[in-house]
C-alpha positions as CSV (number, residue, x, y, z in Angstrom):
1,M,-31.6,-14.4,-2.4
2,L,-31.8,-13.9,-6.2
3,N,-34.6,-11.4,-5.8
4,T,-32.5,-9.5,-3.2
5,L,-29.5,-9.5,-5.5
6,G,-31.6,-8.3,-8.4
7,N,-33.1,-5.4,-6.3
8,I,-29.6,-4.4,-5.2
9,L,-28.3,-4.3,-8.8
10,K,-31.4,-2.6,-10.0
11,E,-30.9,0.2,-7.5
12,G,-27.3,0.8,-8.8
13,W,-25.4,-0.5,-5.8
14,G,-23.6,-3.1,-7.9
15,G,-22.0,-0.3,-9.9
16,M,-21.3,1.6,-6.7
17,L,-19.4,-1.4,-5.4
18,L,-17.4,-1.6,-8.6
19,Q,-16.5,2.1,-8.3
20,G,-15.5,1.4,-4.7
21,A,-13.3,-1.4,-5.9
22,V,-11.5,0.9,-8.3
23,M,-11.0,3.4,-5.5
24,T,-9.6,0.6,-3.3
25,L,-7.1,-0.3,-6.0
26,V,-6.1,3.3,-6.5
27,V,-5.5,4.0,-2.8
28,S,-3.7,0.7,-2.3
29,A,-1.5,1.2,-5.4
30,L,-0.5,4.8,-4.6
31,G,0.0,4.0,-0.9
32,M,2.1,0.9,-1.8
33,L,4.3,3.0,-4.2
34,L,4.8,5.5,-1.4
35,G,5.5,2.7,1.1
36,M,8.0,1.1,-1.3
37,L,9.9,4.4,-1.7
38,I,10.0,4.8,2.0
39,G,11.1,1.2,2.4
40,I,13.9,1.4,-0.1
41,V,15.3,4.7,1.3
42,G,14.9,3.4,4.9
43,A,16.6,0.1,4.1
44,T,19.5,1.9,2.4
45,V,19.9,4.2,5.4
46,R,19.7,1.2,7.8
47,Q,22.3,-0.6,5.8
48,N,24.8,2.0,4.7
49,G,23.7,5.4,6.1
50,P,24.8,7.4,9.1
51,R,24.0,5.9,12.4
52,W,21.8,8.8,13.6
53,L,19.6,8.4,10.5
54,G,19.4,4.7,11.1
55,V,18.1,5.4,14.6
56,L,15.4,7.8,13.2
57,V,14.3,5.1,10.7
58,R,14.1,2.5,13.6
59,V,12.0,5.0,15.6
60,Y,9.7,5.6,12.7
61,T,9.1,1.8,12.1
62,T,8.7,1.1,15.8
63,I,6.1,3.8,16.3
64,V,4.1,3.1,13.2
65,R,4.1,-0.6,13.7
66,S,3.1,-0.2,17.3
67,I,0.1,2.1,16.7
68,P,-3.2,0.6,15.4
69,E,-3.8,1.5,11.7
70,L,-7.2,3.1,12.5
71,L,-5.5,5.5,15.0
72,I,-2.9,6.5,12.4
73,I,-5.7,7.3,10.0
74,Y,-7.5,9.4,12.6
75,L,-4.4,11.2,13.6
76,L,-3.6,12.2,10.0
77,F,-7.2,13.1,9.2
78,F,-8.0,15.2,12.3
79,G,-4.5,16.5,12.6
80,T,-4.6,18.1,9.1
81,I,-8.3,18.7,8.3
82,H,-8.4,22.3,9.7
83,I,-5.3,23.3,7.8
84,A,-6.7,21.7,4.6
85,T,-10.1,23.5,5.1
86,D,-8.4,26.9,5.7
87,I,-6.3,26.5,2.5
88,A,-9.4,25.3,0.5
89,S,-11.4,28.3,1.7
90,M,-8.6,30.7,0.9
91,F,-8.4,29.6,-2.7
92,A,-12.1,28.6,-3.1
93,W,-11.2,24.9,-3.5
94,Q,-13.9,23.7,-1.1
95,N,-15.3,21.1,-3.6
96,V,-11.9,19.9,-4.4
97,A,-11.0,19.5,-0.7
98,D,-14.2,17.6,0.0
99,H,-13.5,15.1,-2.7
100,W,-9.7,14.8,-2.6
101,F,-8.7,15.3,1.0
102,P,-9.9,11.8,2.2
103,L,-8.1,10.3,-0.8
104,M,-4.8,12.1,0.1
105,V,-5.2,11.1,3.8
106,G,-5.8,7.5,2.7
107,V,-2.8,7.3,0.4
108,L,-0.5,8.9,3.0
109,A,-1.8,6.6,5.8
110,I,-1.4,3.4,3.7
111,G,2.0,4.7,2.5
112,L,3.3,5.3,6.1
113,I,2.0,1.9,7.3
114,A,3.3,0.0,4.3
115,G,6.6,1.8,4.5
116,S,7.2,0.8,8.1
117,Y,7.0,-2.9,7.0
118,S,8.8,-2.4,3.7
119,V,11.9,-1.0,5.4
120,E,12.5,-4.5,6.9
121,V,11.5,-6.2,3.7
122,F,14.0,-4.3,1.6
123,R,16.7,-4.5,4.3
124,G,16.4,-8.2,4.3
125,A,16.5,-8.2,0.5
126,L,19.7,-6.2,0.5
127,Q,21.3,-8.5,3.0
128,A,20.4,-11.5,0.8
129,I,22.5,-10.3,-2.1
130,P,25.8,-12.2,-2.1
131,A,28.6,-9.9,-1.1
132,G,30.9,-11.7,-3.6
133,Q,28.9,-10.4,-6.5
134,I,29.3,-6.8,-5.4
135,E,33.0,-7.4,-4.8
136,A,33.4,-9.0,-8.2
137,A,31.6,-6.0,-9.9
138,Q,34.0,-3.6,-8.1
139,A,37.0,-5.8,-9.1
140,I,36.2,-5.4,-12.8
141,G,35.9,-1.7,-12.5
142,M,32.1,-1.3,-12.6
143,S,31.0,2.1,-11.3
144,A,28.8,2.6,-8.3
145,S,25.8,3.6,-10.4
146,A,26.4,0.5,-12.7
147,R,26.6,-1.8,-9.7
148,L,23.4,-0.4,-8.3
149,R,21.6,-0.6,-11.7
150,R,22.8,-4.0,-12.9
151,V,23.7,-6.0,-9.7
152,I,21.9,-4.6,-6.6
153,L,18.5,-3.3,-7.7
154,P,17.4,-6.3,-9.8
155,Q,18.2,-8.8,-7.1
156,M,16.9,-6.6,-4.3
157,F,13.5,-6.4,-6.0
158,W,13.4,-10.1,-6.6
159,Y,14.3,-11.0,-3.0
160,A,11.8,-8.4,-1.8
161,L,8.8,-9.7,-3.8
162,P,7.4,-12.3,-1.3
163,G,7.6,-9.8,1.5
164,A,6.2,-7.0,-0.7
165,N,3.3,-9.3,-1.5
166,N,2.4,-9.6,2.2
167,V,2.6,-5.8,2.6
168,W,0.4,-5.3,-0.4
169,Q,-2.3,-7.7,0.9
170,T,-2.3,-5.9,4.2
171,A,-2.6,-2.5,2.4
172,L,-5.6,-3.8,0.5
173,K,-7.4,-4.7,3.7
174,D,-6.3,-1.5,5.4
175,T,-8.2,0.6,2.8
176,A,-11.4,-0.5,4.5
177,L,-10.5,1.6,7.5
178,I,-10.2,4.7,5.2
179,S,-14.0,4.6,4.8
180,L,-14.4,6.0,8.3
181,V,-13.0,9.4,7.1
182,G,-15.5,9.6,4.2
183,L,-13.6,7.9,1.3
184,V,-16.0,5.8,-0.8
185,E,-14.2,2.5,-1.4
186,V,-15.6,-1.0,-1.3
187,M,-16.4,-1.0,2.4
188,R,-18.0,2.4,2.4
189,A,-20.1,1.6,-0.7
190,A,-21.3,-1.6,1.1
191,V,-22.2,0.3,4.2
192,L,-24.1,3.0,2.2
193,G,-25.8,0.3,0.2
194,A,-26.8,-1.7,3.3
195,A,-28.3,1.4,4.9
196,S,-30.3,2.2,1.7
197,T,-31.5,-1.3,0.8
198,R,-31.7,-2.7,4.3
199,Q,-29.9,-5.8,3.1
200,P,-26.6,-5.6,5.0
201,L,-25.8,-9.3,4.7
202,A,-26.1,-9.3,0.9
203,L,-24.0,-6.1,0.5
204,Y,-21.3,-7.3,2.8
205,I,-21.1,-10.6,1.0
206,M,-20.7,-8.8,-2.3
207,A,-18.0,-6.6,-0.8
208,G,-16.2,-9.7,0.5
209,I,-16.3,-11.3,-2.9
210,L,-14.8,-8.2,-4.5
211,Y,-12.0,-8.2,-1.9
212,F,-11.4,-11.9,-2.5
213,F,-11.0,-11.5,-6.3
214,I,-8.8,-8.4,-5.9
215,G,-6.6,-10.3,-3.4
216,V,-6.4,-13.5,-5.5
217,G,-5.7,-11.5,-8.7
218,S,-2.9,-9.5,-7.1
219,Q,-1.5,-12.7,-5.6
220,A,-1.3,-14.3,-9.0
221,L,0.5,-11.2,-10.4
222,F,3.1,-11.4,-7.6
223,V,3.7,-15.1,-8.3
224,A,4.1,-14.4,-12.0
225,A,6.5,-11.5,-11.3
226,E,8.6,-13.8,-9.0
227,R,8.9,-16.4,-11.8
228,H,9.6,-13.8,-14.5
229,F,12.3,-11.8,-12.6
230,G,13.7,-14.8,-10.9
231,R,14.8,-16.6,-14.0
232,G,18.5,-17.7,-13.7
233,M,18.6,-16.6,-10.0
234,K,19.2,-18.8,-7.0
235,V,18.2,-18.3,-3.4
236,P,21.4,-18.4,-1.3
237,T,21.7,-21.3,1.1
C-alpha cells in the first residue's frame, strides 16, 4: 500500500487531488453564496412579499427539490453549451469557454440547488425572531433600515446557521456531480488518476479523505460561528 501511495504521489496525482480540493471549495463557496442570496430574497418574499411572487418562489423550490441534482446539472450544461460556444467563437474566447464554462455551470447549479433549500432555512429563521423585539424597535422610533440592520439580520443569520450548515455539507458533496461535465474537482481528479495509475481504490480513498477533512473543517467553522454570533442570544421556547 505504501508503495502504491508513493507511486501515485511521484506521478503528481497527489498535487492534482489538492488542486481538485481547491476547485471543490471554490465551486461550493460561490454556489453557497448564490444560494444564500436566493434564500434570503425568497424567504423575504414568502414572508412579506406579494402573494403571486410567493407562489413563484414555492414553484421554484418545489421543482428544484423534486428533480435529481445530476439532472439539473445536465439541463443547465446541455441547455446552454451551444449558446456559450457560439458566443465564444464570435469573440475568439474558445479557450476561455473551455476552461470557465464548466465552472460557471457548476456554480449556477450548486447555487440553484442550495437556494431551493435555503429559502426554507431563512424563512424559518425569520419566523424565529420574536415579534416583540420588532414591535419594540418600532415603538422607539427605529427606522425600517435600522430595524433590518440591528434587529432582524443579526438574529436571522444566527438562527439560520444550523440549517445553512446542512445546506453547505450537501453543496460540498454535490460538487462531485459537476465532474461529469468536465470540471476537474476532487472526484474528477480521482477518476483521471485511477485511469492513469490503474489504482482506483487508492485514489478513491484519497479523495474520500479529502472530502472528510473539508467537511469536518467546515463543520468546525460553523460551530464556532454559532458560538460567536450567538453570545447573549436565547433560543425561543
